[in-house]
C-alpha positions as CSV (number, residue, x, y, z in Angstrom):
1,X,84.3,187.6,27.2
2,X,82.4,190.7,26.3
3,X,84.1,191.5,23.0
4,X,82.5,193.3,20.4
5,X,83.3,191.8,17.0
6,X,83.1,192.6,13.3
7,X,81.6,189.6,11.9
8,X,80.8,188.5,8.3
9,X,77.9,186.6,7.7
10,X,77.1,184.6,4.5
11,X,73.3,183.6,4.6
12,X,70.6,183.9,1.9
13,X,67.8,183.5,4.3
14,X,67.0,186.9,5.8
15,X,65.2,185.4,8.8
16,X,68.0,183.2,9.7
17,X,70.5,186.0,9.2
18,X,68.4,188.4,11.6
19,X,68.0,185.7,14.2
20,X,71.8,185.0,14.3
21,X,72.4,188.7,14.5
22,X,70.2,189.0,17.5
23,X,71.9,186.0,19.3
24,X,75.2,187.7,18.7
25,X,73.9,191.0,20.0
26,X,72.4,189.2,23.2
27,X,75.8,187.3,23.8
28,X,77.6,190.7,23.9
29,X,79.6,189.6,20.8
30,X,78.5,191.8,18.0
31,X,79.8,195.3,17.2
32,X,78.8,194.9,13.6
33,X,77.5,192.2,11.5
34,X,78.1,192.5,7.6
35,X,75.7,190.4,5.8
36,X,76.3,188.6,2.4
37,X,73.8,186.5,0.5
38,X,75.7,185.6,-2.6
39,X,79.2,184.6,-3.6
40,X,79.9,188.0,-5.1
41,X,78.9,190.0,-2.0
42,X,80.9,187.7,0.1
43,X,84.0,188.1,-1.9
44,X,83.6,191.9,-2.0
45,X,83.2,192.1,1.7
46,X,86.4,189.9,2.1
47,X,88.4,192.2,0.0
48,X,87.2,195.3,1.5
49,X,88.1,194.7,5.2
50,X,89.2,192.5,7.9
51,X,86.8,190.6,10.1
52,X,87.1,189.0,13.6
53,X,85.0,185.9,12.6
54,X,83.2,184.5,9.5
55,X,80.0,182.7,9.7
56,X,78.5,180.9,6.7
57,X,75.5,178.7,5.7
58,X,76.7,175.5,3.8
59,X,74.1,175.7,0.8
60,X,73.2,178.7,-1.1
61,X,71.7,179.2,-4.6
62,X,74.6,179.0,-7.3
63,X,77.2,179.0,-4.4
64,X,78.1,176.7,-1.5
65,X,79.9,176.9,1.9
66,X,83.0,175.1,0.8
67,X,83.8,177.6,-1.9
68,X,83.3,180.2,0.7
69,X,85.8,178.6,3.1
70,X,88.4,178.3,0.2
71,X,87.9,182.0,-0.5
72,X,88.2,183.1,3.2
73,X,91.4,180.7,3.7
74,X,93.0,182.5,0.6
75,X,92.1,186.1,1.5
76,X,91.8,185.9,5.4
77,X,93.8,183.0,6.4
78,X,93.9,183.8,10.1
79,X,90.3,184.5,10.6
80,X,88.0,181.8,12.4
81,X,85.5,180.3,10.0
82,X,82.3,178.8,11.5
83,X,79.6,176.8,9.6
84,X,76.0,177.6,10.7
85,X,73.8,175.3,8.5
86,X,70.6,173.4,8.6
87,X,71.7,171.2,5.7
88,X,75.3,170.1,6.6
89,X,75.4,166.4,7.8
90,X,78.2,165.0,10.0
91,X,80.3,163.8,7.2
92,X,80.3,167.0,5.4
93,X,81.0,168.8,8.7
94,X,84.1,166.6,9.4
95,X,85.3,167.2,6.0
96,X,84.9,171.0,6.3
97,X,87.1,170.8,9.5
98,X,89.7,169.1,7.4
99,X,89.6,171.7,4.8
100,X,90.1,174.4,7.5
101,X,86.9,175.4,9.0
102,X,87.1,176.3,12.7
103,X,83.9,174.8,13.9
104,X,80.3,174.0,12.6
105,X,77.0,174.5,14.2
106,X,73.5,173.2,13.3
107,X,70.8,175.7,13.0
108,X,68.5,173.8,15.5
109,X,71.3,174.2,18.1
110,X,72.0,177.9,18.0
111,X,72.5,178.0,21.7
112,X,76.1,176.8,20.8
113,X,76.8,179.8,18.7
114,X,78.1,182.2,21.3
115,X,80.3,179.6,23.1
116,X,81.6,178.4,19.7
117,X,82.5,182.0,18.7
118,X,84.1,182.6,22.0
119,X,86.2,179.3,21.8
120,X,87.2,180.2,18.1
121,X,88.4,183.6,19.1
122,X,90.3,182.1,22.0
123,X,92.0,179.6,20.1
124,X,92.9,182.1,17.3
125,X,94.3,184.5,20.0
126,X,96.5,181.5,21.3
127,X,97.6,180.7,17.8
128,X,98.5,184.2,17.0
129,X,100.3,184.5,20.4
130,X,102.2,181.3,19.6
131,X,103.0,182.4,16.1
132,X,104.3,185.8,17.6
133,X,106.5,183.8,20.1
134,X,107.8,181.6,17.3
135,X,108.5,184.6,15.2
136,X,110.3,186.2,18.1
137,X,112.2,183.0,18.7
138,X,113.2,182.7,15.1
139,X,114.4,186.3,15.1
140,X,116.2,185.8,18.3
141,X,117.8,182.5,17.0
142,X,118.7,184.4,13.8
143,X,120.4,187.2,15.8
144,X,122.1,184.6,18.2
145,X,123.4,182.6,15.0
146,X,124.8,185.9,13.5
147,X,126.4,186.8,16.8
148,X,127.6,183.1,17.4
149,X,129.2,183.0,13.9
150,X,130.7,186.5,14.1
151,X,132.7,185.6,17.3
152,X,136.5,185.7,16.4
153,X,137.3,182.6,18.5
154,X,136.0,179.0,18.5
155,X,132.7,179.0,20.6
156,X,130.9,176.1,22.2
157,X,127.5,176.2,23.7
158,X,127.3,173.6,26.4
159,X,124.7,172.1,28.7
160,X,125.7,173.0,32.3
161,X,124.2,169.9,33.7
162,X,125.5,167.2,31.2
163,X,128.4,168.7,29.6
164,X,127.0,168.0,26.2
165,X,127.8,170.3,23.3
166,X,124.5,172.0,21.9
167,X,126.0,174.3,19.3
168,X,129.5,175.5,17.8
169,X,130.6,178.0,15.1
170,X,132.8,177.6,12.0
171,X,135.8,178.4,14.1
172,X,134.8,175.7,16.4
173,X,134.8,173.3,13.6
174,X,138.2,174.5,12.3
175,X,139.7,174.3,15.6
176,X,138.7,170.7,16.1
177,X,139.1,169.6,12.6
178,X,135.5,168.3,12.7
179,X,132.2,169.1,11.2
180,X,129.3,170.7,13.3
181,X,127.5,167.2,13.2
182,X,130.5,165.5,14.6
183,X,130.6,167.9,17.4
184,X,127.1,168.7,18.6
185,X,125.7,166.0,21.0
186,X,129.2,164.9,22.1
187,X,130.5,165.7,25.7
188,X,132.9,168.6,25.7
189,X,135.4,166.4,27.9
190,X,135.8,164.4,24.6
191,X,137.7,167.2,23.1
192,X,139.8,168.6,25.8
193,X,141.3,167.6,29.3
194,X,138.3,165.8,31.0
195,X,139.6,166.4,34.6
196,X,140.0,170.2,33.8
197,X,136.6,170.5,31.9
198,X,134.8,168.7,34.8
199,X,136.3,170.7,37.4
200,X,135.0,173.8,36.0
201,X,131.6,172.4,35.0
202,X,131.0,171.1,38.5
203,X,132.0,174.5,40.0
204,X,129.4,176.3,37.8
205,X,126.7,173.6,39.1
206,X,127.8,174.1,42.6
207,X,127.8,177.8,42.4
208,X,124.4,177.7,40.5
209,X,125.3,180.3,38.0
210,X,126.7,182.8,40.6
211,X,130.3,182.6,38.9
212,X,130.4,185.1,36.2
213,X,133.4,183.9,34.2
214,X,136.2,181.4,34.4
215,X,139.6,181.8,32.6
216,X,142.1,179.0,32.2
217,X,144.5,177.2,29.8
218,X,143.9,173.7,28.4
219,X,144.5,171.7,25.2
220,X,142.2,170.8,22.6
221,X,142.4,167.4,20.8
222,X,141.9,167.7,16.9
223,X,140.5,165.0,14.9
224,X,144.1,164.2,13.7
225,X,145.2,163.5,17.2
226,X,147.2,166.9,17.4
227,X,147.0,168.8,20.7
228,X,146.3,172.6,20.4
229,X,147.1,174.9,23.4
230,X,144.0,177.2,23.9
231,X,143.1,179.9,26.3
232,X,139.5,179.3,27.6
233,X,136.9,181.8,28.8
234,X,133.7,180.1,29.9
235,X,130.6,182.1,31.2
236,X,127.1,181.0,32.2
237,X,124.1,181.7,29.9
238,X,120.4,181.4,30.2
239,X,118.9,180.6,26.8
240,X,115.3,179.8,26.3
241,X,115.1,179.0,30.0
242,X,117.9,176.5,29.9
243,X,121.4,176.9,32.0
244,X,124.2,176.8,29.6
245,X,127.8,177.5,29.3
246,X,129.4,179.4,26.5
247,X,133.0,178.8,26.2
248,X,135.4,180.7,23.9
249,X,138.6,179.1,23.0
250,X,141.5,181.0,21.6
251,X,144.3,179.1,19.9
252,X,147.6,180.3,21.6
253,X,149.9,178.1,19.6
254,X,151.4,181.2,18.2
255,X,151.9,182.7,21.7
256,X,153.5,179.5,22.9
257,X,155.8,179.3,20.1
258,X,156.8,182.9,20.6
259,X,157.4,182.4,24.4
260,X,159.5,179.4,23.6
261,X,161.5,181.5,21.0
262,X,161.9,184.3,23.6
263,X,163.0,181.8,26.3
264,X,165.6,180.2,23.8
265,X,166.9,183.6,22.9
266,X,167.2,184.5,26.6
267,X,169.1,181.3,27.2
268,X,171.4,182.1,24.4
269,X,171.9,185.7,25.7
270,X,172.7,184.2,29.0
271,X,175.8,182.7,27.4
272,X,176.9,186.0,26.2
273,X,179.8,187.3,28.4
274,X,178.8,190.9,27.9
275,X,176.0,192.3,30.2
276,X,172.9,192.7,28.0
277,X,169.9,194.6,29.5
278,X,166.7,196.3,28.2
279,X,165.2,199.5,29.7
280,X,161.6,200.8,29.0
281,X,161.0,204.5,28.3
282,X,160.8,205.2,32.0
283,X,164.4,203.6,32.4
284,X,163.0,200.7,34.3
285,X,165.0,197.4,33.6
286,X,162.9,194.8,31.7
287,X,165.6,192.3,30.7
288,X,168.8,191.3,32.6
289,X,171.0,188.4,31.4
290,X,173.5,186.3,33.4
291,X,176.4,188.5,31.9
292,X,174.8,191.4,33.8
293,X,174.5,189.4,36.9
294,X,178.2,188.6,36.8
295,X,179.1,192.2,36.1
296,X,177.0,194.0,38.5
297,X,176.1,191.5,41.1
298,X,172.3,192.1,41.0
299,X,170.2,189.1,40.4
300,X,167.3,189.2,38.0
301,X,164.6,189.1,40.8
302,X,166.4,192.1,42.5
303,X,166.8,194.3,39.5
304,X,163.7,193.7,37.1
305,X,161.4,196.6,37.2
306,X,163.7,198.9,39.1
307,X,165.1,202.2,37.7
308,X,168.5,201.9,36.2
309,X,169.4,205.4,37.0
310,X,169.1,204.8,40.7
311,X,171.3,201.5,40.7
312,X,173.9,201.7,38.0
313,X,174.7,205.4,37.1
314,X,176.5,207.7,39.7
315,X,177.2,210.2,37.0
316,X,173.8,211.2,35.7
317,X,175.4,213.6,33.4
318,X,176.8,210.7,31.3
319,X,173.6,208.9,31.3
320,X,171.5,211.7,30.1
321,X,173.9,212.7,27.3
322,X,173.9,209.1,26.1
323,X,170.0,208.9,26.3
324,X,169.6,212.1,24.4
325,X,171.7,210.8,21.5
326,X,170.0,207.5,21.3
327,X,166.5,209.2,21.3
328,X,167.6,211.5,18.5
329,X,169.9,209.2,16.4
330,X,168.4,205.8,17.4
331,X,171.8,204.5,18.6
332,X,174.8,205.5,20.8
333,X,178.0,204.0,21.9
334,X,180.8,204.9,24.2
335,X,182.4,204.3,27.6
336,X,180.6,204.9,30.9
337,X,181.3,204.9,34.6
338,X,178.8,202.8,36.5
339,X,178.5,201.1,40.0
340,X,178.0,197.4,41.0
341,X,175.7,196.2,43.9
342,X,178.7,196.1,46.3
343,X,179.6,199.6,45.6
344,X,182.8,199.1,43.4
345,X,183.1,201.1,40.2
346,X,182.7,199.4,36.9
347,X,183.8,200.9,33.6
348,X,182.1,199.5,30.5
349,X,181.9,200.1,26.9
350,X,178.4,200.5,26.2
351,X,176.3,200.1,23.0
352,X,172.7,201.6,23.1
353,X,169.9,200.9,20.4
354,X,166.4,202.3,20.5
355,X,163.6,199.7,19.9
356,X,160.3,200.7,18.2
357,X,156.9,199.4,17.9
358,X,155.5,198.4,14.6
359,X,154.0,201.9,14.4
360,X,157.5,203.3,14.9
361,X,157.0,204.6,18.3
362,X,160.0,204.3,20.9
363,X,159.3,201.3,23.3
364,X,162.6,200.4,25.0
365,X,166.4,200.6,24.7
366,X,168.6,197.6,24.2
367,X,172.0,198.0,26.0
368,X,175.1,195.9,25.6
369,X,178.0,196.5,28.0
370,X,181.4,195.1,27.9
371,X,183.4,195.2,31.1
372,X,186.4,197.6,30.5
373,X,187.6,197.1,34.1
374,X,188.8,193.6,33.5
375,X,190.2,194.5,30.0
376,X,192.3,197.3,31.3
377,X,193.5,195.3,34.4
378,X,194.7,192.7,31.8
379,X,196.4,195.4,29.6
380,X,198.0,196.9,32.8
381,X,199.1,193.5,33.9
382,X,200.5,192.9,30.3
383,X,202.5,196.2,30.2
384,X,203.9,195.6,33.8
385,X,204.9,192.0,32.9
386,X,206.5,193.4,29.6
387,X,208.3,196.1,31.5
388,X,209.7,193.7,34.2
389,X,211.0,191.5,31.2
390,X,212.8,194.4,29.7
391,X,214.4,195.2,32.9
392,X,215.6,191.8,33.5
393,X,217.1,191.5,30.1
394,X,218.9,194.8,30.4
395,X,220.3,193.5,33.6
396,X,221.1,190.1,32.1
397,X,222.9,191.4,29.2
398,X,224.3,194.5,30.6
399,X,222.0,196.9,28.7
């Protein structure tokens, strides 16, 4: 080390002060040595500027080294403080270290001065770096905690090797119905399907973090025993040198219930004898009930996603007129000529309703079609039958 330092030296003996200054200069350590020979001048120097190192005699007239140490600790707590004294004994020296001194040197062993100063500076530098690292980690942890808690979904930080939960957020506590202390330290597989969790954890281990993200559905087991369906997204994360997994768990109970309700509604619509279908705004068929299958002959797999205009409407003029009305008025009803899968004509009475988003934008058209072909055939058969009865009666009764 060839560092030039600003050093404060408390010493009332001018000869000793000059000797120590020369030693520091010869060691290549001194840029500036500020001398103080009383408590007042020592305190004034401390208040005026910063120093790289402080040297102090132990015994001075009307002042002493322990009081100097306390002043230095109060005003310059990070600065190395070394006693250089001819009067301090081992017991006092040890006590001074307990009070915060960095080192002590006897004046009859000044050969230790240079190495002692260098070691004190090196130790202080390491402490400063450690403090900076700790502060950076605290700030990082604070930012991490803020981010972790701000996540909308339940989040679990898990050790990839052991599967143990290292952290969770408030949403995680709410999802499991458990406190953080009841969650952290437990294996993640205790709270969800063990085989599913282990399958994905082992995959992350085997691929050594090369997998970016995994998505899957599972169930979380709450403290009360309830099973909650969740959509899981797991990603690898390296935090403070450790390989971790961060899992986001989204409660999809509402989606499941909505899907079940839609399926139930679809089953009920399949019981309706009318053909019920839904077209999007590009006229592609999005829903097709069993009544539509019976009326037109197209199965759901054959028809869904395909344009209705190409399959059902030979008269595009009728179709465009009806669509114009429903877009302007929100509803339309009337009779239409259509065609079935096998090519035969189908006449229907059709009711159209424009469906909108929550923001009021058109999103689809609901159609309910009643088969008029069968109704008209039945009416014709009824009229023919009635006519035949009338003819028979006239013949029978001579009318």
